[in-house]
Chimera marker file (.cmm) of the C-alpha trace (Angstrom):
<marker_set name="trace">
<marker id="1" x="-42.522" y="3.183" z="16.831" r="1" g="1" b="0" radius="0.5"/>
<marker id="2" x="-41.681" y="3.788" z="13.278" r="1" g="1" b="0" radius="0.5"/>
<marker id="3" x="-40.143" y="7.326" z="14.111" r="1" g="1" b="0" radius="0.5"/>
<marker id="4" x="-37.634" y="5.671" z="16.304" r="1" g="1" b="0" radius="0.5"/>
<marker id="5" x="-36.521" y="2.903" z="14.022" r="1" g="1" b="0" radius="0.5"/>
<marker id="6" x="-36.111" y="5.616" z="11.109" r="1" g="1" b="0" radius="0.5"/>
<marker id="7" x="-34.072" y="8.033" z="13.418" r="1" g="1" b="0" radius="0.5"/>
<marker id="8" x="-31.961" y="4.936" z="14.187" r="1" g="1" b="0" radius="0.5"/>
<marker id="9" x="-31.502" y="3.745" z="10.648" r="1" g="1" b="0" radius="0.5"/>
<marker id="10" x="-30.476" y="7.356" z="9.728" r="1" g="1" b="0" radius="0.5"/>
<marker id="11" x="-28.140" y="7.861" z="12.607" r="1" g="1" b="0" radius="0.5"/>
<marker id="12" x="-26.421" y="4.514" z="11.619" r="1" g="1" b="0" radius="0.5"/>
<marker id="13" x="-25.988" y="5.994" z="7.982" r="1" g="1" b="0" radius="0.5"/>
<marker id="14" x="-24.762" y="9.136" z="9.265" r="1" g="1" b="0" radius="0.5"/>
<marker id="15" x="-22.283" y="7.175" z="11.123" r="1" g="1" b="0" radius="0.5"/>
<marker id="16" x="-21.102" y="5.055" z="8.350" r="1" g="1" b="0" radius="0.5"/>
<marker id="17" x="-20.620" y="7.982" z="5.790" r="1" g="1" b="0" radius="0.5"/>
<marker id="18" x="-18.974" y="10.196" z="8.270" r="1" g="1" b="0" radius="0.5"/>
<marker id="19" x="-16.678" y="7.279" z="9.614" r="1" g="1" b="0" radius="0.5"/>
<marker id="20" x="-13.753" y="7.857" z="6.966" r="1" g="1" b="0" radius="0.5"/>
<marker id="21" x="-10.884" y="5.410" z="7.088" r="1" g="1" b="0" radius="0.5"/>
<marker id="22" x="-6.747" y="6.310" z="6.530" r="1" g="1" b="0" radius="0.5"/>
<marker id="23" x="-7.523" y="3.973" z="3.332" r="1" g="1" b="0" radius="0.5"/>
<marker id="24" x="-10.253" y="6.105" z="2.158" r="1" g="1" b="0" radius="0.5"/>
<marker id="25" x="-8.398" y="9.492" z="2.948" r="1" g="1" b="0" radius="0.5"/>
<marker id="26" x="-5.266" y="8.362" z="1.093" r="1" g="1" b="0" radius="0.5"/>
<marker id="27" x="-7.263" y="7.089" z="-1.808" r="1" g="1" b="0" radius="0.5"/>
<marker id="28" x="-8.787" y="10.644" z="-1.904" r="1" g="1" b="0" radius="0.5"/>
<marker id="29" x="-5.535" y="12.321" z="-1.999" r="1" g="1" b="0" radius="0.5"/>
<marker id="30" x="-4.394" y="10.268" z="-4.784" r="1" g="1" b="0" radius="0.5"/>
<marker id="31" x="-7.626" y="11.295" z="-6.934" r="1" g="1" b="0" radius="0.5"/>
<marker id="32" x="-6.432" y="14.731" z="-6.280" r="1" g="1" b="0" radius="0.5"/>
<marker id="33" x="-3.053" y="14.265" z="-6.821" r="1" g="1" b="0" radius="0.5"/>
<marker id="34" x="-3.584" y="12.735" z="-10.189" r="1" g="1" b="0" radius="0.5"/>
<marker id="35" x="-6.375" y="15.270" z="-11.397" r="1" g="1" b="0" radius="0.5"/>
<marker id="36" x="-3.257" y="17.984" z="-11.092" r="1" g="1" b="0" radius="0.5"/>
<marker id="37" x="-0.200" y="15.245" z="-11.132" r="1" g="1" b="0" radius="0.5"/>
<marker id="38" x="2.253" y="18.109" z="-12.682" r="1" g="1" b="0" radius="0.5"/>
<marker id="39" x="1.073" y="20.899" z="-10.324" r="1" g="1" b="0" radius="0.5"/>
<marker id="40" x="1.333" y="18.525" z="-7.331" r="1" g="1" b="0" radius="0.5"/>
<marker id="41" x="4.680" y="17.257" z="-8.267" r="1" g="1" b="0" radius="0.5"/>
<marker id="42" x="6.443" y="20.677" z="-8.554" r="1" g="1" b="0" radius="0.5"/>
<marker id="43" x="5.080" y="21.433" z="-4.970" r="1" g="1" b="0" radius="0.5"/>
<marker id="44" x="6.135" y="18.164" z="-3.496" r="1" g="1" b="0" radius="0.5"/>
<marker id="45" x="9.610" y="18.469" z="-5.219" r="1" g="1" b="0" radius="0.5"/>
<marker id="46" x="10.376" y="21.826" z="-3.929" r="1" g="1" b="0" radius="0.5"/>
<marker id="47" x="9.090" y="21.593" z="-0.463" r="1" g="1" b="0" radius="0.5"/>
<marker id="48" x="9.969" y="18.287" z="0.570" r="1" g="1" b="0" radius="0.5"/>
<marker id="49" x="13.542" y="18.986" z="-1.190" r="1" g="1" b="0" radius="0.5"/>
<marker id="50" x="13.659" y="22.331" z="1.015" r="1" g="1" b="0" radius="0.5"/>
<marker id="51" x="12.830" y="20.323" z="4.134" r="1" g="1" b="0" radius="0.5"/>
<marker id="52" x="15.544" y="17.716" z="3.335" r="1" g="1" b="0" radius="0.5"/>
<marker id="53" x="18.346" y="20.208" z="2.917" r="1" g="1" b="0" radius="0.5"/>
<marker id="54" x="17.157" y="21.935" z="6.002" r="1" g="1" b="0" radius="0.5"/>
<marker id="55" x="17.383" y="18.494" z="7.588" r="1" g="1" b="0" radius="0.5"/>
<marker id="56" x="20.843" y="17.891" z="6.097" r="1" g="1" b="0" radius="0.5"/>
<marker id="57" x="22.164" y="21.115" z="7.385" r="1" g="1" b="0" radius="0.5"/>
<marker id="58" x="21.175" y="20.473" z="11.012" r="1" g="1" b="0" radius="0.5"/>
<marker id="59" x="22.415" y="16.871" z="10.848" r="1" g="1" b="0" radius="0.5"/>
<marker id="60" x="25.814" y="18.288" z="9.602" r="1" g="1" b="0" radius="0.5"/>
<marker id="61" x="25.787" y="21.204" z="12.383" r="1" g="1" b="0" radius="0.5"/>
<marker id="62" x="25.380" y="18.743" z="15.136" r="1" g="1" b="0" radius="0.5"/>
<marker id="63" x="27.861" y="16.520" z="14.009" r="1" g="1" b="0" radius="0.5"/>
<marker id="64" x="25.621" y="13.506" z="13.796" r="1" g="1" b="0" radius="0.5"/>
<marker id="65" x="26.266" y="10.152" z="12.197" r="1" g="1" b="0" radius="0.5"/>
<marker id="66" x="26.813" y="9.809" z="8.481" r="1" g="1" b="0" radius="0.5"/>
<marker id="67" x="24.237" y="7.227" z="8.551" r="1" g="1" b="0" radius="0.5"/>
<marker id="68" x="21.559" y="9.830" z="9.530" r="1" g="1" b="0" radius="0.5"/>
<marker id="69" x="23.004" y="11.959" z="6.947" r="1" g="1" b="0" radius="0.5"/>
<marker id="70" x="22.853" y="9.347" z="4.497" r="1" g="1" b="0" radius="0.5"/>
<marker id="71" x="19.533" y="8.115" z="5.188" r="1" g="1" b="0" radius="0.5"/>
<marker id="72" x="18.236" y="11.994" z="5.476" r="1" g="1" b="0" radius="0.5"/>
<marker id="73" x="19.303" y="12.333" z="1.771" r="1" g="1" b="0" radius="0.5"/>
<marker id="74" x="18.435" y="9.015" z="0.569" r="1" g="1" b="0" radius="0.5"/>
<marker id="75" x="14.837" y="9.135" z="1.500" r="1" g="1" b="0" radius="0.5"/>
<marker id="76" x="14.719" y="12.983" z="-0.268" r="1" g="1" b="0" radius="0.5"/>
<marker id="77" x="16.136" y="11.368" z="-3.276" r="1" g="1" b="0" radius="0.5"/>
<marker id="78" x="13.793" y="8.412" z="-3.161" r="1" g="1" b="0" radius="0.5"/>
<marker id="79" x="10.866" y="11.017" z="-3.428" r="1" g="1" b="0" radius="0.5"/>
<marker id="80" x="12.406" y="13.253" z="-5.821" r="1" g="1" b="0" radius="0.5"/>
<marker id="81" x="13.111" y="10.341" z="-8.271" r="1" g="1" b="0" radius="0.5"/>
<marker id="82" x="9.771" y="8.738" z="-8.005" r="1" g="1" b="0" radius="0.5"/>
<marker id="83" x="8.074" y="12.074" z="-8.726" r="1" g="1" b="0" radius="0.5"/>
<marker id="84" x="10.332" y="13.086" z="-11.419" r="1" g="1" b="0" radius="0.5"/>
<marker id="85" x="9.925" y="9.015" z="-12.957" r="1" g="1" b="0" radius="0.5"/>
<marker id="86" x="6.414" y="9.863" z="-12.701" r="1" g="1" b="0" radius="0.5"/>
<marker id="87" x="5.674" y="6.737" z="-10.578" r="1" g="1" b="0" radius="0.5"/>
<marker id="88" x="2.228" y="5.711" z="-9.315" r="1" g="1" b="0" radius="0.5"/>
<marker id="89" x="0.182" y="8.286" z="-7.721" r="1" g="1" b="0" radius="0.5"/>
<marker id="90" x="0.026" y="6.620" z="-4.628" r="1" g="1" b="0" radius="0.5"/>
<marker id="91" x="3.756" y="6.081" z="-4.335" r="1" g="1" b="0" radius="0.5"/>
<marker id="92" x="4.412" y="9.473" z="-5.096" r="1" g="1" b="0" radius="0.5"/>
<marker id="93" x="2.076" y="10.575" z="-2.249" r="1" g="1" b="0" radius="0.5"/>
<marker id="94" x="3.418" y="7.974" z="0.410" r="1" g="1" b="0" radius="0.5"/>
<marker id="95" x="7.280" y="8.814" z="-0.128" r="1" g="1" b="0" radius="0.5"/>
<marker id="96" x="6.008" y="12.178" z="0.243" r="1" g="1" b="0" radius="0.5"/>
<marker id="97" x="4.553" y="12.019" z="3.410" r="1" g="1" b="0" radius="0.5"/>
<marker id="98" x="7.524" y="9.603" z="4.498" r="1" g="1" b="0" radius="0.5"/>
<marker id="99" x="10.029" y="12.245" z="3.589" r="1" g="1" b="0" radius="0.5"/>
<marker id="100" x="8.047" y="15.021" z="5.286" r="1" g="1" b="0" radius="0.5"/>
<marker id="101" x="8.138" y="12.796" z="8.515" r="1" g="1" b="0" radius="0.5"/>
<marker id="102" x="11.326" y="11.359" z="8.622" r="1" g="1" b="0" radius="0.5"/>
<marker id="103" x="12.972" y="14.992" z="7.805" r="1" g="1" b="0" radius="0.5"/>
<marker id="104" x="10.947" y="16.465" z="10.396" r="1" g="1" b="0" radius="0.5"/>
<marker id="105" x="11.932" y="13.801" z="13.048" r="1" g="1" b="0" radius="0.5"/>
<marker id="106" x="15.727" y="14.460" z="11.879" r="1" g="1" b="0" radius="0.5"/>
<marker id="107" x="15.359" y="18.220" z="12.259" r="1" g="1" b="0" radius="0.5"/>
<marker id="108" x="13.627" y="17.755" z="15.780" r="1" g="1" b="0" radius="0.5"/>
<marker id="109" x="16.430" y="15.456" z="16.920" r="1" g="1" b="0" radius="0.5"/>
<marker id="110" x="18.939" y="17.384" z="15.791" r="1" g="1" b="0" radius="0.5"/>
<marker id="111" x="18.243" y="20.910" z="16.997" r="1" g="1" b="0" radius="0.5"/>
<link id1="1" id2="2" r="1" g="1" b="0" radius="0.2"/>
<link id1="2" id2="3" r="1" g="1" b="0" radius="0.2"/>
<link id1="3" id2="4" r="1" g="1" b="0" radius="0.2"/>
<link id1="4" id2="5" r="1" g="1" b="0" radius="0.2"/>
<link id1="5" id2="6" r="1" g="1" b="0" radius="0.2"/>
<link id1="6" id2="7" r="1" g="1" b="0" radius="0.2"/>
<link id1="7" id2="8" r="1" g="1" b="0" radius="0.2"/>
<link id1="8" id2="9" r="1" g="1" b="0" radius="0.2"/>
<link id1="9" id2="10" r="1" g="1" b="0" radius="0.2"/>
<link id1="10" id2="11" r="1" g="1" b="0" radius="0.2"/>
<link id1="11" id2="12" r="1" g="1" b="0" radius="0.2"/>
<link id1="12" id2="13" r="1" g="1" b="0" radius="0.2"/>
<link id1="13" id2="14" r="1" g="1" b="0" radius="0.2"/>
<link id1="14" id2="15" r="1" g="1" b="0" radius="0.2"/>
<link id1="15" id2="16" r="1" g="1" b="0" radius="0.2"/>
<link id1="16" id2="17" r="1" g="1" b="0" radius="0.2"/>
<link id1="17" id2="18" r="1" g="1" b="0" radius="0.2"/>
<link id1="18" id2="19" r="1" g="1" b="0" radius="0.2"/>
<link id1="19" id2="20" r="1" g="1" b="0" radius="0.2"/>
<link id1="20" id2="21" r="1" g="1" b="0" radius="0.2"/>
<link id1="21" id2="22" r="1" g="1" b="0" radius="0.2"/>
<link id1="22" id2="23" r="1" g="1" b="0" radius="0.2"/>
<link id1="23" id2="24" r="1" g="1" b="0" radius="0.2"/>
<link id1="24" id2="25" r="1" g="1" b="0" radius="0.2"/>
<link id1="25" id2="26" r="1" g="1" b="0" radius="0.2"/>
<link id1="26" id2="27" r="1" g="1" b="0" radius="0.2"/>
<link id1="27" id2="28" r="1" g="1" b="0" radius="0.2"/>
<link id1="28" id2="29" r="1" g="1" b="0" radius="0.2"/>
<link id1="29" id2="30" r="1" g="1" b="0" radius="0.2"/>
<link id1="30" id2="31" r="1" g="1" b="0" radius="0.2"/>
<link id1="31" id2="32" r="1" g="1" b="0" radius="0.2"/>
<link id1="32" id2="33" r="1" g="1" b="0" radius="0.2"/>
<link id1="33" id2="34" r="1" g="1" b="0" radius="0.2"/>
<link id1="34" id2="35" r="1" g="1" b="0" radius="0.2"/>
<link id1="35" id2="36" r="1" g="1" b="0" radius="0.2"/>
<link id1="36" id2="37" r="1" g="1" b="0" radius="0.2"/>
<link id1="37" id2="38" r="1" g="1" b="0" radius="0.2"/>
<link id1="38" id2="39" r="1" g="1" b="0" radius="0.2"/>
<link id1="39" id2="40" r="1" g="1" b="0" radius="0.2"/>
<link id1="40" id2="41" r="1" g="1" b="0" radius="0.2"/>
<link id1="41" id2="42" r="1" g="1" b="0" radius="0.2"/>
<link id1="42" id2="43" r="1" g="1" b="0" radius="0.2"/>
<link id1="43" id2="44" r="1" g="1" b="0" radius="0.2"/>
<link id1="44" id2="45" r="1" g="1" b="0" radius="0.2"/>
<link id1="45" id2="46" r="1" g="1" b="0" radius="0.2"/>
<link id1="46" id2="47" r="1" g="1" b="0" radius="0.2"/>
<link id1="47" id2="48" r="1" g="1" b="0" radius="0.2"/>
<link id1="48" id2="49" r="1" g="1" b="0" radius="0.2"/>
<link id1="49" id2="50" r="1" g="1" b="0" radius="0.2"/>
<link id1="50" id2="51" r="1" g="1" b="0" radius="0.2"/>
<link id1="51" id2="52" r="1" g="1" b="0" radius="0.2"/>
<link id1="52" id2="53" r="1" g="1" b="0" radius="0.2"/>
<link id1="53" id2="54" r="1" g="1" b="0" radius="0.2"/>
<link id1="54" id2="55" r="1" g="1" b="0" radius="0.2"/>
<link id1="55" id2="56" r="1" g="1" b="0" radius="0.2"/>
<link id1="56" id2="57" r="1" g="1" b="0" radius="0.2"/>
<link id1="57" id2="58" r="1" g="1" b="0" radius="0.2"/>
<link id1="58" id2="59" r="1" g="1" b="0" radius="0.2"/>
<link id1="59" id2="60" r="1" g="1" b="0" radius="0.2"/>
<link id1="60" id2="61" r="1" g="1" b="0" radius="0.2"/>
<link id1="61" id2="62" r="1" g="1" b="0" radius="0.2"/>
<link id1="62" id2="63" r="1" g="1" b="0" radius="0.2"/>
<link id1="63" id2="64" r="1" g="1" b="0" radius="0.2"/>
<link id1="64" id2="65" r="1" g="1" b="0" radius="0.2"/>
<link id1="65" id2="66" r="1" g="1" b="0" radius="0.2"/>
<link id1="66" id2="67" r="1" g="1" b="0" radius="0.2"/>
<link id1="67" id2="68" r="1" g="1" b="0" radius="0.2"/>
<link id1="68" id2="69" r="1" g="1" b="0" radius="0.2"/>
<link id1="69" id2="70" r="1" g="1" b="0" radius="0.2"/>
<link id1="70" id2="71" r="1" g="1" b="0" radius="0.2"/>
<link id1="71" id2="72" r="1" g="1" b="0" radius="0.2"/>
<link id1="72" id2="73" r="1" g="1" b="0" radius="0.2"/>
<link id1="73" id2="74" r="1" g="1" b="0" radius="0.2"/>
<link id1="74" id2="75" r="1" g="1" b="0" radius="0.2"/>
<link id1="75" id2="76" r="1" g="1" b="0" radius="0.2"/>
<link id1="76" id2="77" r="1" g="1" b="0" radius="0.2"/>
<link id1="77" id2="78" r="1" g="1" b="0" radius="0.2"/>
<link id1="78" id2="79" r="1" g="1" b="0" radius="0.2"/>
<link id1="79" id2="80" r="1" g="1" b="0" radius="0.2"/>
<link id1="80" id2="81" r="1" g="1" b="0" radius="0.2"/>
<link id1="81" id2="82" r="1" g="1" b="0" radius="0.2"/>
<link id1="82" id2="83" r="1" g="1" b="0" radius="0.2"/>
<link id1="83" id2="84" r="1" g="1" b="0" radius="0.2"/>
<link id1="84" id2="85" r="1" g="1" b="0" radius="0.2"/>
<link id1="85" id2="86" r="1" g="1" b="0" radius="0.2"/>
<link id1="86" id2="87" r="1" g="1" b="0" radius="0.2"/>
<link id1="87" id2="88" r="1" g="1" b="0" radius="0.2"/>
<link id1="88" id2="89" r="1" g="1" b="0" radius="0.2"/>
<link id1="89" id2="90" r="1" g="1" b="0" radius="0.2"/>
<link id1="90" id2="91" r="1" g="1" b="0" radius="0.2"/>
<link id1="91" id2="92" r="1" g="1" b="0" radius="0.2"/>
<link id1="92" id2="93" r="1" g="1" b="0" radius="0.2"/>
<link id1="93" id2="94" r="1" g="1" b="0" radius="0.2"/>
<link id1="94" id2="95" r="1" g="1" b="0" radius="0.2"/>
<link id1="95" id2="96" r="1" g="1" b="0" radius="0.2"/>
<link id1="96" id2="97" r="1" g="1" b="0" radius="0.2"/>
<link id1="97" id2="98" r="1" g="1" b="0" radius="0.2"/>
<link id1="98" id2="99" r="1" g="1" b="0" radius="0.2"/>
<link id1="99" id2="100" r="1" g="1" b="0" radius="0.2"/>
<link id1="100" id2="101" r="1" g="1" b="0" radius="0.2"/>
<link id1="101" id2="102" r="1" g="1" b="0" radius="0.2"/>
<link id1="102" id2="103" r="1" g="1" b="0" radius="0.2"/>
<link id1="103" id2="104" r="1" g="1" b="0" radius="0.2"/>
<link id1="104" id2="105" r="1" g="1" b="0" radius="0.2"/>
<link id1="105" id2="106" r="1" g="1" b="0" radius="0.2"/>
<link id1="106" id2="107" r="1" g="1" b="0" radius="0.2"/>
<link id1="107" id2="108" r="1" g="1" b="0" radius="0.2"/>
<link id1="108" id2="109" r="1" g="1" b="0" radius="0.2"/>
<link id1="109" id2="110" r="1" g="1" b="0" radius="0.2"/>
<link id1="110" id2="111" r="1" g="1" b="0" radius="0.2"/>
</marker_set>
């Protein structure tokens, strides 16, 4: 009986430790970003600026709406400005992911 309780208790503990939520993952990303802030800032600026430029190219090539072009440029510039201004780590990461996701959607829609 005691062995069964011990097994059940260890199973519950393993579930709690392996069940990471999105907030835990995001906090870990923020900690990694802060550990090497200037390295990640350079990588993030290069990556999302290139992706934003490609998205703008596809929007222009497809003769899409000016609003779409302005929103693509705005999200890319927002991310760049927060990174260059050395905003809080969580803001930097959130705007980077937002920029990557939206610019990828703009590319897929305008191919």
